[in-house]
LUMGU-462057 format. One line per field, with one value per atom (N, C-alpha, C): atom name; x, z, y. Coordinates in Angstrom, 1 decimal. Each point is the difference from the previous one (the first is absolute). Layout:
REM LUMGU-462057
atom: c(CA, ...) $
xx: c(X, ...) $
zz: c(Z, ...) $
yy: c(Y, ...) $
This chain:
REM LUMGU-462057
atom: c(N, CA, C, N, CA, C, N, CA, C, N, CA, C, N, CA, C, N, CA, C, N, CA, C, N, CA, C, N, CA, C, N, CA, C, N, CA, C, N, CA, C, N, CA, C, N, CA, C, N, CA, C, N, CA, C, N, CA, C, N, CA, C, N, CA, C, N, CA, C, N, CA, C, N, CA, C, N, CA, C, N, CA, C, N, CA, C, N, CA, C, N, CA, C, N, CA, C, N, CA, C, N, CA, C, N, CA, C, N, CA, C, N, CA, C, N, CA, C, N, CA, C, N, CA, C, N, CA, C, N, CA, C, N, CA, C, N, CA, C, N, CA, C, N, CA, C, N, CA, C, N, CA, C, N, CA, C, N, CA, C, N, CA, C, N, CA, C, N, CA, C, N, CA, C, N, CA, C, N, CA, C, N, CA, C, N, CA, C, N, CA, C, N, CA, C, N, CA, C, N, CA, C, N, CA, C, N, CA, C, N, CA, C, N, CA, C, N, CA, C, N, CA, C, N, CA, C, N, CA, C, N, CA, C, N, CA, C, N, CA, C, N, CA, C, N, CA, C, N, CA, C, N, CA, C, N, CA, C, N, CA, C, N, CA, C, N, CA, C, N, CA, C, N, CA, C, N, CA, C, N, CA, C, N, CA, C, N, CA, C, N, CA, C, N, CA, C, N, CA, C, N, CA, C, N, CA, C, N, CA, C, N, CA, C, N, CA, C, N, CA, C, N, CA, C, N, CA, C, N, CA, C, N, CA, C, N, CA, C, N, CA, C, N, CA, C, N, CA, C, N, CA, C, N, CA, C, N, CA, C, N, CA, C, N, CA, C, N, CA, C, N, CA, C, N, CA, C, N, CA, C, N, CA, C, N, CA, C, N, CA, C, N, CA, C, N, CA, C, N, CA, C, N, CA, C, N, CA, C, N, CA, C, N, CA, C, N, CA, C, N, CA, C, N, CA, C, N, CA, C, N, CA, C, N, CA, C, N, CA, C, N, CA, C, N, CA, C, N, CA, C, N, CA, C, N, CA, C, N, CA, C, N, CA, C, N, CA, C, N, CA, C, N, CA, C, N, CA, C, N, CA, C, N, CA, C, N, CA, C, N, CA, C, N, CA, C, N, CA, C, N, CA, C, N, CA, C, N, CA, C, N, CA, C, N, CA, C, N, CA, C, N, CA, C, N, CA, C, N, CA, C, N, CA, C, N, CA, C, N, CA, C, N, CA, C, N, CA, C, N, CA, C, N, CA, C, N, CA, C, N, CA, C, N, CA, C, N, CA, C, N, CA, C, N, CA, C, N, CA, C, N, CA, C, N, CA, C, N, CA, C, N, CA, C, N, CA, C, N, CA, C, N, CA, C, N, CA, C, N, CA, C, N, CA, C, N, CA, C, N, CA, C, N, CA, C, N, CA, C, N, CA, C, N, CA, C, N, CA, C, N, CA, C, N, CA, C, N, CA, C, N, CA, C, N, CA, C, N, CA, C, N, CA, C, N, CA, C, N, CA, C, N, CA, C, N, CA, C, N, CA, C, N, CA, C, N, CA, C) $
xx: c(-45.9, -0.8, -1.3, -1.1, -1.3, -0.1, -0.7, -0.1, -0.8, -0.8, -0.8, 0.8, 1.2, 0.8, 0.8, -0.5, 0.7, 0.6, 0.4, 0.7, 1.4, 0.4, 1.3, 1.1, 1.0, 1.1, 1.3, 1.1, 1.3, 0.4, 0.4, 0.3, 1.4, 0.6, 1.4, 0.0, 0.9, 0.0, 0.6, -0.7, 0.4, 1.3, 0.2, 1.3, 1.2, -0.3, 1.1, 0.4, -1.0, 0.4, 0.8, -0.4, 0.8, 1.4, 0.1, 1.3, 0.9, -0.5, 0.8, 1.2, 0.0, 1.1, 1.0, -0.3, 0.9, 1.4, 0.2, 1.3, 0.8, -0.6, 0.9, 0.4, -0.9, 0.4, 1.0, -0.2, 1.0, 1.4, 0.1, 1.3, 0.7, -0.8, 0.6, 0.5, -0.8, 0.4, 1.3, 0.0, 1.2, 1.3, -0.2, 1.2, 0.4, -1.0, 0.4, 0.6, -0.5, 0.6, 1.4, 0.2, 1.4, 1.0, -0.4, 0.8, 0.3, -1.1, 0.1, 0.9, 0.2, 0.9, 1.4, 0.3, 1.4, 0.3, -1.0, 0.2, 0.1, 1.1, 0.1, -1.2, -0.4, -1.1, 0.4, -0.9, 0.2, -0.1, -0.8, -0.2, 0.8, 0.6, 0.7, -0.8, 0.6, -0.8, -0.8, 0.5, -0.7, -1.3, 0.0, -1.2, -1.0, 0.6, -0.9, -0.7, 0.7, -0.6, -1.0, 0.3, -1.0, -1.3, 0.2, -1.1, -0.8, 0.7, -0.6, -0.8, 0.5, -0.8, -1.3, 0.1, -1.2, -1.0, 0.5, -0.9, -0.6, 0.8, -0.5, -1.2, 0.1, -1.1, -1.2, 0.2, -1.1, -0.7, 0.7, -0.6, -0.8, 0.6, -0.7, -1.3, 0.1, -1.3, -1.0, 0.4, -1.0, -0.6, 0.8, -0.5, -0.9, 0.3, -0.8, -1.3, -0.1, -1.2, -0.9, 0.5, -0.8, -1.2, -1.1, -1.3, -0.6, 0.4, -0.5, -1.6, -0.5, -1.4, -0.7, 0.6, -0.6, -0.1, 1.2, 0.0, -1.0, -0.1, -0.9, -1.5, -0.3, -1.4, -0.3, 0.9, -0.2, -0.2, 0.8, 0.0, -1.4, -0.5, -1.2, -1.2, 0.1, -1.1, 0.2, 0.9, 0.3, -1.2, -0.3, -1.0, 0.6, -0.8, 0.6, 0.2, 1.2, 0.3, -1.0, -0.3, -0.9, 0.7, -0.7, 0.6, 0.7, -0.4, 0.7, 1.1, 0.2, 1.2, 1.3, 0.9, 1.3, 1.1, 0.5, 1.0, 1.4, 0.6, 1.3, 1.1, 0.9, 1.1, 0.9, 0.6, 1.0, 1.1, 0.6, 1.1, -0.4, -1.2, -0.5, -0.2, -0.5, -0.2, 1.3, 1.0, 1.3, 0.7, -0.1, 0.7, -0.6, -1.3, -0.7, 0.5, 0.0, 0.5, 1.4, 0.9, 1.4, 0.3, -0.8, 0.2, -0.5, -1.1, -0.6, 0.8, 0.9, 0.8, 1.5, 0.4, 1.4, 0.8, -0.6, 0.7, 0.1, -1.1, 0.0, 1.1, 0.1, 1.0, 1.4, 0.2, 1.3, 0.4, -1.0, 0.3, 0.2, -0.7, 0.2, 1.3, 0.5, 1.3, 1.1, -0.2, 1.0, 0.1, -1.2, 0.0, 0.6, -0.2, 0.6, 1.5, 0.5, 1.5, 0.5, -0.7, 0.5, 0.0, -0.9, -0.1, 1.2, 0.7, 1.1, 1.1, 0.1, 1.0, -0.3, -1.2, -0.3, -0.1, -0.9, -0.2, 0.3, 1.1, 0.3, -1.0, -0.5, -0.9, -1.4, -0.2, -1.4, -1.1, 0.3, -1.0, -0.4, 1.1, -0.3, -0.8, 0.3, -0.7, -1.5, -0.2, -1.4, -0.8, 0.6, -0.6, -0.3, 1.0, -0.2, -1.1, -0.1, -1.1, -1.4, -0.1, -1.3, -0.3, 1.0, -0.3, -0.4, 0.7, -0.4, -1.4, -0.4, -1.3, -1.1, 0.3, -1.0, -0.1, 1.1, -0.1, -0.8, 0.2, -0.8, -1.5, -0.3, -1.4, -0.6, 0.7, -0.5, -0.2, 0.9, -0.2, -1.3, -0.2, -1.2, -1.2, 0.0, -1.1, -0.3, 1.1, -0.1, -0.7, 0.3, -0.6, -1.5, -0.3, -1.4, -0.8, 0.7, -0.6, -0.3, 1.0, -0.2, -1.1, -0.1, -1.0, -1.4, -0.1, -1.3, -0.2, 1.0, -0.1, -0.4, 0.6, -0.3, 1.1, 0.3, 1.1, -0.7, 0.8, -0.5, 0.5, -0.9, 0.4, -0.5, 0.7, -0.4, -0.1, -1.0, -0.1, 1.2, 0.5, 1.2, -0.2, -1.1, -0.3, -0.1, -0.1, 0.0, 1.4, 1.0, 1.3, 0.5, 1.1, 0.6, 0.6, 0.3, 0.6, 1.3, 0.7, 1.3, -0.2, -1.3, -0.2, -0.1, 0.0, 0.1, -1.3, 0.1, -1.1, -1.2, 0.1, -1.2, -1.0, 0.3, -0.9, -0.2, 0.2, -0.1, -1.5, -0.1, -1.4, -0.8, 0.6, -0.7, -0.7, 0.6, -0.5, -1.3, -1.1, -1.3, -0.2, 0.5, -0.3, 1.0, 0.2, 0.7, -0.9, 0.5, -0.7, 0.7, -0.7, 0.6, -0.2, 0.9, -0.1, 0.4, -0.2, 0.5, 1.5, 0.5, 1.4, 0.9, -0.6, 0.8, 0.1, -0.7, -0.1, 1.3, 0.3, 1.2, 1.3, 1.1, 1.3, 0.9, -0.6, 0.7, -0.6, 0.8, -0.4, -0.5, -0.7, -0.3, 1.2, -0.1, 1.2, 0.7, -0.3, 0.5, 1.2, 0.5, 1.2, -0.4, 1.0, -0.3, -0.6, -1.0, -0.5, 0.9, 0.2, 0.9, -0.6, 0.9, -0.5, -1.0, 0.3, -0.8, -1.5, 0.0, -1.3, -0.9, 0.7, -0.7, -0.6, 0.4, -0.4, -1.4) $
zz: c(8.0, 1.2, -0.3, 0.4, -0.3, 0.9, -0.6, 0.7, 1.3, 0.1, 1.2, 1.1, -0.3, 1.1, 0.7, 1.3, 0.8, 1.2, 0.0, 1.1, 0.2, 1.2, 0.3, -0.7, -0.6, -0.6, 0.3, 0.0, 0.0, -1.3, 0.0, -1.3, -0.1, -1.1, -0.2, -1.1, 0.1, -1.0, -1.3, -1.1, -1.3, -0.4, 0.2, -0.4, 0.9, 1.2, 0.9, -0.5, -0.4, -0.6, -1.2, -0.9, -1.2, 0.3, 0.9, 0.3, 0.9, 0.6, 0.9, -0.6, -1.3, -0.7, -0.5, 0.1, -0.6, 0.5, 1.3, 0.6, -0.1, 0.3, -0.2, -1.4, -1.0, -1.4, -0.4, 0.3, -0.3, 0.5, 1.3, 0.6, -0.3, -0.1, -0.5, -1.5, -0.8, -1.3, -0.1, 0.8, 0.0, 0.4, 1.1, 0.4, -1.0, -0.7, -1.0, -1.2, -0.4, -1.1, 0.4, 1.2, 0.4, 0.0, 0.5, 0.0, -1.5, -0.8, -1.4, -0.8, 0.3, -0.7, 0.2, 1.1, 0.3, -0.9, -0.5, -0.8, -1.5, -0.7, -1.4, -0.9, 0.3, -0.7, -1.4, -0.7, -1.4, -1.0, 0.3, -0.9, 0.3, 1.2, 0.4, 0.8, 0.8, 0.9, -0.8, -1.0, -0.7, -0.6, -0.7, -0.5, 1.1, 1.0, 1.2, 0.6, 0.2, 0.6, -0.9, -1.3, -0.9, -0.1, -0.1, 0.0, 1.4, 1.1, 1.3, 0.0, -0.5, 0.0, -0.8, -1.2, -0.8, 0.8, 0.7, 0.8, 1.1, 0.6, 1.2, -0.5, -1.1, -0.5, -0.4, -0.7, -0.4, 1.2, 0.9, 1.2, 0.9, 0.1, 0.8, -0.7, -1.3, -0.7, 0.0, -0.2, 0.0, 1.4, 1.0, 1.4, 0.4, -0.4, 0.4, -0.8, -1.2, -0.8, 0.0, 0.4, -0.1, 1.0, -0.5, 0.7, 0.5, -0.6, 0.5, -0.2, -1.1, -0.2, 1.1, 0.5, 1.0, 1.4, 0.3, 1.2, -0.1, -1.1, -0.2, 0.1, -0.6, 0.1, 1.5, 0.7, 1.4, 0.8, -0.3, 0.8, -0.2, -1.2, -0.3, 0.6, 0.2, 0.6, 1.5, 0.6, 1.4, 0.9, 1.0, 1.0, 1.3, 0.7, 1.2, 1.1, 0.6, 1.1, 1.2, 0.6, 1.2, 1.2, 1.0, 1.2, 0.8, -0.2, 0.7, -0.8, -1.2, -0.8, 0.7, 0.0, 0.6, -1.0, 0.1, -0.9, 0.4, -0.9, 0.4, -0.1, 1.0, 0.0, -1.2, -0.4, -1.2, 0.3, 1.2, 0.3, -0.1, 0.4, -0.1, -1.4, -0.9, -1.4, -0.7, 0.3, -0.6, 0.4, 1.3, 0.5, -0.6, -0.1, -0.6, -1.5, -0.7, -1.4, -0.1, 0.8, -0.1, 0.5, 1.0, 0.5, -1.0, -0.7, -1.0, -1.3, -0.2, -1.3, 0.3, 1.2, 0.3, -0.9, -0.2, -0.8, -1.5, -0.5, -1.3, -0.2, 1.0, 0.0, 0.0, 0.8, 0.1, -1.3, -0.6, -1.3, -1.1, 0.0, -1.0, 0.2, 1.2, 0.3, -0.5, 0.3, -0.5, -1.5, -0.6, -1.5, -0.6, 0.7, -0.5, 0.1, 1.1, 0.2, -1.0, -0.2, -1.0, -1.4, -0.4, -1.3, -0.4, 1.1, -0.3, -0.7, 0.0, -0.7, -1.5, -0.4, -1.4, -0.4, 0.8, -0.3, 1.3, 0.3, 1.2, 0.4, 1.2, 0.5, -0.5, -1.1, -0.6, 0.9, 0.6, 0.8, 1.2, 0.6, 1.2, -0.4, -1.2, -0.4, -0.4, -0.5, -0.2, 1.3, 1.0, 1.3, 0.6, -0.1, 0.5, -0.8, -1.3, -0.8, 0.4, 0.4, 0.6, 1.3, 0.8, 1.2, -0.3, -1.0, -0.4, -0.5, -0.8, -0.6, 1.1, 1.1, 1.1, 0.7, 0.1, 0.6, -0.8, -1.4, -0.9, 0.1, 0.1, 0.1, 1.3, 1.1, 1.3, -0.1, -0.6, -0.2, -0.8, -1.0, -0.8, 0.8, 0.8, 0.9, 1.0, 0.4, 1.0, -0.7, -1.3, -0.7, -0.2, -0.2, -0.2, 1.3, 1.1, 1.3, 0.4, -0.4, 0.3, -0.9, -1.2, -0.9, 0.5, 0.5, 0.5, 1.5, 0.6, 1.4, 0.9, -0.3, 0.7, -0.1, 1.1, 0.0, -0.4, -0.7, -0.5, 0.8, 0.4, 0.8, -0.6, 0.3, -0.6, 1.2, -0.1, 1.1, 0.1, 1.1, 0.2, -0.4, 0.2, -0.4, -1.5, -0.8, -1.4, -0.7, 0.8, -0.5, -0.2, -0.8, -0.2, 1.3, 0.1, 1.2, 0.4, -1.0, 0.3, 0.4, 0.1, 0.4, -1.2, -1.2, -1.2, -0.8, -1.2, -1.0, 0.4, 0.3, 0.4, -1.1, -1.2, -1.1, -0.7, 0.8, -0.6, -0.2, -0.5, -0.3, 1.2, 1.1, 1.3, 0.5, -0.4, 0.5, -0.8, 0.8, -0.7, 0.0, 1.1, 0.1, 1.0, 0.0, 1.0, 0.9, 1.2, 0.9, 0.1, 0.4, 0.1, 1.4, 0.4, 1.2, -0.3, 1.0, -0.2, -0.1, -0.5, -0.4, 1.3, 1.2, 1.2, 0.7, -0.5, 0.7, -0.1, 1.0, 0.0, 0.2, 0.0, 0.3, -1.3, -1.2, -1.2, -0.8, -0.6, -0.9, -1.3, -0.8, -1.4, -0.7, -0.7, -0.7, 0.9, 1.2, 0.9, 0.8, -0.1, 0.8, 1.4, 0.9, 1.4, 0.1, 0.9, 0.2, 1.0, -0.3, 0.8, 1.4, 1.0, 1.4, 0.1, -0.6, 0.1, -0.5, -1.0, -0.6, 0.9, 0.9, 0.9, 1.2, 0.3, 1.1, -0.2) $
yy: c(25.0, 0.0, 0.7, -0.5, 0.6, 1.3, 1.0, 1.2, -0.1, -1.0, -0.2, -0.7, -0.5, -0.7, 1.0, 0.4, 1.0, -0.6, -1.2, -0.6, 0.6, 0.1, 0.7, -0.9, 0.7, -0.7, 0.7, -0.8, 0.6, 0.6, 1.3, 0.6, 0.5, -0.2, 0.5, 1.1, 0.9, 1.1, -0.5, 0.3, -0.5, 0.5, 1.3, 0.7, -0.6, -0.3, -0.6, -1.3, -0.9, -1.3, 0.2, 0.9, 0.2, 0.5, 0.9, 0.6, -0.8, -1.1, -0.8, -0.6, -0.3, -0.6, 0.9, 1.3, 1.0, 0.0, 0.1, 0.1, -1.3, -1.2, -1.2, -0.2, 0.2, -0.2, 1.0, 1.3, 1.0, -0.2, -0.3, -0.1, -1.3, -1.1, -1.3, 0.2, 0.7, 0.3, 0.8, 1.1, 0.8, -0.7, -0.9, -0.8, -0.9, -0.7, -1.0, 0.7, 1.2, 0.7, 0.5, 0.4, 0.5, -1.2, -1.1, -1.2, -0.4, 0.0, -0.4, 0.8, 1.3, 0.8, -0.4, -0.7, -0.5, -1.2, -0.6, -1.3, 0.4, -0.4, 0.4, -0.6, -1.2, -0.6, -0.4, -0.7, -0.4, 1.1, 1.0, 1.1, 1.2, 0.1, 1.2, 0.9, 0.9, 0.9, 1.0, 0.6, 1.0, -0.5, -1.1, -0.6, -0.4, -0.6, -0.4, 1.2, 1.1, 1.1, 0.7, 0.0, 0.6, -0.9, -1.3, -0.9, 0.1, 0.2, 0.2, 1.2, 1.1, 1.3, -0.2, -0.7, -0.2, -0.8, -1.1, -0.9, 0.8, 0.9, 0.8, 0.8, 0.7, 0.9, -0.8, -1.1, -0.9, -0.6, -0.5, -0.6, 1.0, 1.2, 1.0, 0.4, 0.2, 0.4, -1.1, -1.3, -1.1, -0.2, 0.0, -0.2, 1.2, 1.2, 1.2, 0.0, -0.5, 0.1, -1.2, -1.2, -1.2, 0.1, -0.4, -0.2, 1.4, 1.1, 1.2, 0.1, -0.6, 0.1, -0.8, -1.1, -0.8, 0.8, 0.7, 0.8, 1.1, 0.7, 1.1, -0.5, -1.1, -0.5, -0.4, -0.6, -0.4, 1.3, 1.0, 1.2, 0.7, 0.1, 0.6, -0.7, -1.3, -0.8, -0.2, 0.7, -0.2, 0.4, -0.8, 0.3, 0.5, 0.8, 0.6, -1.1, 0.1, -1.0, 0.2, -1.1, 0.1, 0.4, 0.5, 0.5, -1.1, -1.3, -1.1, -0.7, 0.5, -0.6, 0.4, -0.9, 0.2, 0.4, 1.2, 0.5, -0.5, -0.7, -0.6, 1.1, -0.1, 1.0, -0.2, 1.1, -0.1, -1.0, 0.0, -0.9, -1.5, -0.3, -1.4, -0.4, 0.9, -0.3, -0.2, 0.9, -0.1, -1.3, -0.3, -1.2, -1.3, 0.0, -1.2, -0.2, 1.1, -0.1, -0.5, 0.6, -0.4, -1.4, -0.4, -1.4, -0.9, 0.3, -0.9, -0.1, 1.0, 0.1, -0.2, -0.4, 0.0, -1.0, -1.2, -1.0, 0.5, 0.6, 0.5, 1.1, 0.9, 1.0, -0.5, -1.0, -0.7, -0.6, -0.7, -0.7, 1.1, 1.1, 1.0, 0.7, 0.1, 0.6, -0.9, -1.3, -1.0, -0.1, 0.1, 0.0, 1.2, 1.2, 1.2, 0.0, -0.6, -0.2, -0.9, -1.2, -1.0, 0.6, 0.8, 0.5, 0.9, 0.5, 0.9, -0.7, -1.3, -0.7, 0.0, 0.3, 0.2, 1.5, 0.7, 1.4, 0.8, 0.5, 0.7, 1.1, -0.1, 1.1, -0.1, -0.7, 0.1, -0.6, -1.2, -0.6, 0.9, 0.6, 0.8, 1.3, 0.5, 1.2, -0.4, -1.2, -0.4, -0.1, -0.6, -0.1, 1.3, 1.0, 1.3, 0.7, -0.3, 0.6, -0.4, -1.3, -0.5, 0.8, 0.2, 0.8, 1.4, 0.6, 1.4, 0.0, -1.0, -0.1, 0.0, -0.8, -0.1, 1.4, 0.7, 1.3, 1.0, -0.1, 0.8, -0.3, -1.3, -0.4, 0.4, 0.0, 0.4, 1.5, 0.8, 1.4, 0.3, -0.7, 0.1, -0.2, -1.1, -0.3, 1.2, 0.6, 1.1, 1.2, 0.2, 1.1, -0.3, -1.3, -0.4, 0.2, -0.3, 0.1, 1.5, 0.9, 1.4, 0.6, -0.5, 0.5, -0.4, -1.3, -0.4, 0.4, 0.6, 0.4, -1.2, -1.2, -1.2, -1.0, -0.7, -1.0, -1.3, -0.8, -1.3, -1.2, -0.9, -1.1, -1.3, -1.1, -1.3, -1.0, -0.9, -1.0, -0.9, -0.2, -0.8, -1.4, -0.5, -1.4, -0.2, 1.1, -0.1, 0.2, 0.3, 0.1, -1.5, -0.1, -1.3, -0.5, -1.2, -0.6, 0.6, 0.7, 0.7, 1.4, 0.5, 1.3, 1.0, -0.5, 0.9, -0.1, 0.5, 0.0, 0.7, 1.4, 0.7, 0.3, -0.4, 0.1, -1.3, -1.1, -1.3, -0.5, -1.1, -0.5, -0.2, -0.3, -0.2, 1.3, 1.1, 1.3, 0.4, 0.1, 0.3, 1.5, 0.7, 1.5, 0.5, 1.3, 0.7, 0.7, 0.3, 0.9, 1.3, 1.0, 1.3, 0.7, 0.8, 0.8, 1.5, 0.8, 1.4, 0.0, 1.1, 0.2, -0.1, 0.3, 0.0, -1.3, -1.1, -1.2, -0.8, -0.8, -0.8, 0.8, -0.8, 0.6, 0.2, -0.1, 0.2, 1.1, 0.8, 1.1, -0.5, 0.8, -0.4, -0.5, -1.1, -0.6, -1.0, -0.2, -1.0, 0.3, 1.3, 0.4, 0.2, 0.0, 0.2, 1.4, 0.1, 1.3, 0.8, 1.2, 0.8, 0.2, 0.1, 0.1, 1.2, 1.1, 1.2, -0.3, -0.8, -0.3, -1.0, -0.6, -0.9, 0.7, 1.2, 0.7, 0.6) $
């Protein structure tokens, strides 16, 4: 977006979009891993769990670290949100992401369950690792926001059709507000009631 374009826009919190997939991926992964442990599988439970632990660590690291340079560049170039910009509630952003990804999540869960017949628990642990990686990335964004003393927002119409990709090619720049704006704390977590008063 050009810096001169100051038309009012609907804005979603970047950290909230990133964090939206944490809980569903984590819990679906935990359930799939738990069910997978009950299946002996082709390799046996011990090998499956060990492979799953490795996949969990790798997935968490990759998801947490991917595109950090892009996020940092967009954050540094952020322009101040206008007084007429509409800040989207945390719940609306989370609901849009989860609704847009529901079929992908169901397919990932089914694949994690099916993989248990080859590597018990591994698929579920991989899915849980992706959720953990998103949580780590959101926490990193929270530290970035605290350092800059500003919350980062992205135009809703620049997000993907499924409500995700807050650092995708369509995103030209972020907007920023004061640290107290909106109903989500730095990092995208719910703001405590005391902080809202």
